[in-house]
C-alpha atoms as an extended CHARMM CRD file, in Angstrom:
* protein
*
        86  EXT
         1         1  UNK       CA             89.6870000000       88.3100000000      102.7980000000  PROA      1               0.0000000000
         2         2  UNK       CA             92.7350000000       89.7540000000      102.4540000000  PROA      2               0.0000000000
         3         3  UNK       CA             95.7350000000       87.9010000000      101.1080000000  PROA      3               0.0000000000
         4         4  UNK       CA             97.1600000000       86.8890000000      104.9390000000  PROA      4               0.0000000000
         5         5  UNK       CA             94.7220000000       84.8100000000      105.6740000000  PROA      5               0.0000000000
         6         6  UNK       CA             96.0280000000       81.9680000000      103.5500000000  PROA      6               0.0000000000
         7         7  UNK       CA             99.3790000000       82.0530000000      104.9210000000  PROA      7               0.0000000000
         8         8  UNK       CA            100.4730000000       79.7150000000      106.9630000000  PROA      8               0.0000000000
         9         9  UNK       CA            101.7150000000       81.3710000000      110.5000000000  PROA      9               0.0000000000
        10        10  UNK       CA            105.3530000000       81.3290000000      109.6390000000  PROA      10              0.0000000000
        11        11  UNK       CA            104.7330000000       83.1900000000      106.8150000000  PROA      11              0.0000000000
        12        12  UNK       CA            102.5480000000       85.4810000000      108.0340000000  PROA      12              0.0000000000
        13        13  UNK       CA            105.3660000000       85.8960000000      110.8490000000  PROA      13              0.0000000000
        14        14  UNK       CA            107.7380000000       86.9320000000      108.2160000000  PROA      14              0.0000000000
        15        15  UNK       CA            106.1690000000       89.5070000000      106.1920000000  PROA      15              0.0000000000
        16        16  UNK       CA            105.0530000000       91.2370000000      109.4730000000  PROA      16              0.0000000000
        17        17  UNK       CA            108.7690000000       91.2740000000      110.6420000000  PROA      17              0.0000000000
        18        18  UNK       CA            110.5160000000       92.6000000000      107.0270000000  PROA      18              0.0000000000
        19        19  UNK       CA            107.8610000000       94.7370000000      106.0240000000  PROA      19              0.0000000000
        20        20  UNK       CA            108.5550000000       96.0820000000      109.6340000000  PROA      20              0.0000000000
        21        21  UNK       CA            112.0610000000       95.9540000000      109.9370000000  PROA      21              0.0000000000
        22        22  UNK       CA            111.8740000000       97.9640000000      106.2360000000  PROA      22              0.0000000000
        23        23  UNK       CA            109.9960000000      100.9220000000      107.1710000000  PROA      23              0.0000000000
        24        24  UNK       CA            111.9930000000      101.5240000000      110.0470000000  PROA      24              0.0000000000
        25        25  UNK       CA            115.0130000000      101.0130000000      108.0540000000  PROA      25              0.0000000000
        26        26  UNK       CA            113.2740000000      103.9080000000      105.4420000000  PROA      26              0.0000000000
        27        27  UNK       CA            113.2560000000      101.7250000000      102.6050000000  PROA      27              0.0000000000
        28        28  UNK       CA            109.1970000000      100.9850000000      102.5050000000  PROA      28              0.0000000000
        29        29  UNK       CA            106.3400000000      104.5340000000      102.3760000000  PROA      29              0.0000000000
        30        30  UNK       CA            104.5150000000      104.6950000000      105.8620000000  PROA      30              0.0000000000
        31        31  UNK       CA            101.4880000000      103.0940000000      103.4580000000  PROA      31              0.0000000000
        32        32  UNK       CA            103.0590000000       99.8320000000      104.6300000000  PROA      32              0.0000000000
        33        33  UNK       CA            101.6400000000      100.6240000000      108.1920000000  PROA      33              0.0000000000
        34        34  UNK       CA             98.1560000000       99.1870000000      105.9200000000  PROA      34              0.0000000000
        35        35  UNK       CA            100.0680000000       96.3040000000      105.4980000000  PROA      35              0.0000000000
        36        36  UNK       CA            100.8810000000       95.3020000000      109.1180000000  PROA      36              0.0000000000
        37        37  UNK       CA             97.6330000000       96.1160000000      109.9960000000  PROA      37              0.0000000000
        38        38  UNK       CA             96.1640000000       94.0140000000      107.8960000000  PROA      38              0.0000000000
        39        39  UNK       CA             98.6460000000       91.1730000000      109.4410000000  PROA      39              0.0000000000
        40        40  UNK       CA             97.7890000000       92.2660000000      112.7660000000  PROA      40              0.0000000000
        41        41  UNK       CA             94.3200000000       92.0850000000      112.2340000000  PROA      41              0.0000000000
        42        42  UNK       CA             94.5340000000       88.1190000000      111.0180000000  PROA      42              0.0000000000
        43        43  UNK       CA             97.1500000000       87.3350000000      113.3320000000  PROA      43              0.0000000000
        44        44  UNK       CA             94.7450000000       88.6480000000      116.5980000000  PROA      44              0.0000000000
        45        45  UNK       CA             92.1070000000       86.3050000000      114.6960000000  PROA      45              0.0000000000
        46        46  UNK       CA             94.6060000000       83.3630000000      115.2020000000  PROA      46              0.0000000000
        47        47  UNK       CA             95.1550000000       84.3190000000      119.0680000000  PROA      47              0.0000000000
        48        48  UNK       CA             98.8640000000       85.1260000000      117.9110000000  PROA      48              0.0000000000
        49        49  UNK       CA            100.6480000000       88.2760000000      119.2430000000  PROA      49              0.0000000000
        50        50  UNK       CA            104.0550000000       90.3360000000      117.8340000000  PROA      50              0.0000000000
        51        51  UNK       CA            105.9140000000       89.0690000000      120.5650000000  PROA      51              0.0000000000
        52        52  UNK       CA            104.4540000000       85.3510000000      118.7150000000  PROA      52              0.0000000000
        53        53  UNK       CA            104.8100000000       86.8210000000      114.9710000000  PROA      53              0.0000000000
        54        54  UNK       CA            108.8730000000       87.9470000000      116.3500000000  PROA      54              0.0000000000
        55        55  UNK       CA            109.2690000000       84.3940000000      117.8610000000  PROA      55              0.0000000000
        56        56  UNK       CA            107.8760000000       82.2210000000      114.9710000000  PROA      56              0.0000000000
        57        57  UNK       CA            110.4620000000       84.4070000000      112.7210000000  PROA      57              0.0000000000
        58        58  UNK       CA            113.2200000000       83.9430000000      114.7310000000  PROA      58              0.0000000000
        59        59  UNK       CA            112.8400000000       80.1710000000      115.2190000000  PROA      59              0.0000000000
        60        60  UNK       CA            111.4180000000       79.3010000000      111.8700000000  PROA      60              0.0000000000
        61        61  UNK       CA            111.7190000000       81.8550000000      108.8720000000  PROA      61              0.0000000000
        62        62  UNK       CA            115.1500000000       83.5710000000      110.0580000000  PROA      62              0.0000000000
        63        63  UNK       CA            117.1150000000       80.0610000000      110.4450000000  PROA      63              0.0000000000
        64        64  UNK       CA            116.0460000000       79.4580000000      106.5630000000  PROA      64              0.0000000000
        65        65  UNK       CA            117.8480000000       81.8600000000      104.4130000000  PROA      65              0.0000000000
        66        66  UNK       CA            120.7010000000       84.3570000000      105.1600000000  PROA      66              0.0000000000
        67        67  UNK       CA            119.7130000000       87.9880000000      104.6440000000  PROA      67              0.0000000000
        68        68  UNK       CA            123.5770000000       89.0430000000      103.0750000000  PROA      68              0.0000000000
        69        69  UNK       CA            123.7640000000       85.8110000000      100.6750000000  PROA      69              0.0000000000
        70        70  UNK       CA            120.5330000000       87.0590000000       99.3840000000  PROA      70              0.0000000000
        71        71  UNK       CA            121.3200000000       90.8470000000       99.4120000000  PROA      71              0.0000000000
        72        72  UNK       CA            125.0720000000       90.3270000000       98.1490000000  PROA      72              0.0000000000
        73        73  UNK       CA            123.2840000000       88.5130000000       94.8310000000  PROA      73              0.0000000000
        74        74  UNK       CA            120.7380000000       90.9060000000       94.5600000000  PROA      74              0.0000000000
        75        75  UNK       CA            123.1900000000       94.1900000000       94.2320000000  PROA      75              0.0000000000
        76        76  UNK       CA            125.0700000000       92.0030000000       91.9580000000  PROA      76              0.0000000000
        77        77  UNK       CA            122.0560000000       91.5720000000       89.6860000000  PROA      77              0.0000000000
        78        78  UNK       CA            121.1060000000       95.4830000000       90.2430000000  PROA      78              0.0000000000
        79        79  UNK       CA            124.6550000000       96.6810000000       89.5610000000  PROA      79              0.0000000000
        80        80  UNK       CA            124.5470000000       94.9320000000       85.7990000000  PROA      80              0.0000000000
        81        81  UNK       CA            121.0800000000       95.6090000000       85.0220000000  PROA      81              0.0000000000
        82        82  UNK       CA            122.0290000000       99.3870000000       85.7890000000  PROA      82              0.0000000000
        83        83  UNK       CA            125.1530000000       99.3640000000       83.7880000000  PROA      83              0.0000000000
        84        84  UNK       CA            123.9120000000       97.8810000000       81.1090000000  PROA      84              0.0000000000
        85        85  UNK       CA            123.4160000000      100.6150000000       78.0480000000  PROA      85              0.0000000000
        86        86  UNK       CA            119.7440000000      100.5870000000       76.6740000000  PROA      86              0.0000000000
């Protein structure tokens, strides 16, 4: 059993969209296609299409956070860690 089978539909959709977007942007390796395949398998068992996953993401997941705020905080934290000497 994959971990994706234990997730509710909104989290499954979130993983699907975010992994897909990051692969397209070149931020994740092509090995992540395996993860996408696992998610699609679970979605098919639940009779959820890729379009449904996108819709669920847009309606339920995306409104819960603002990417720019999270990215800015993460970037700042990374910059601080890099700048600190050992």
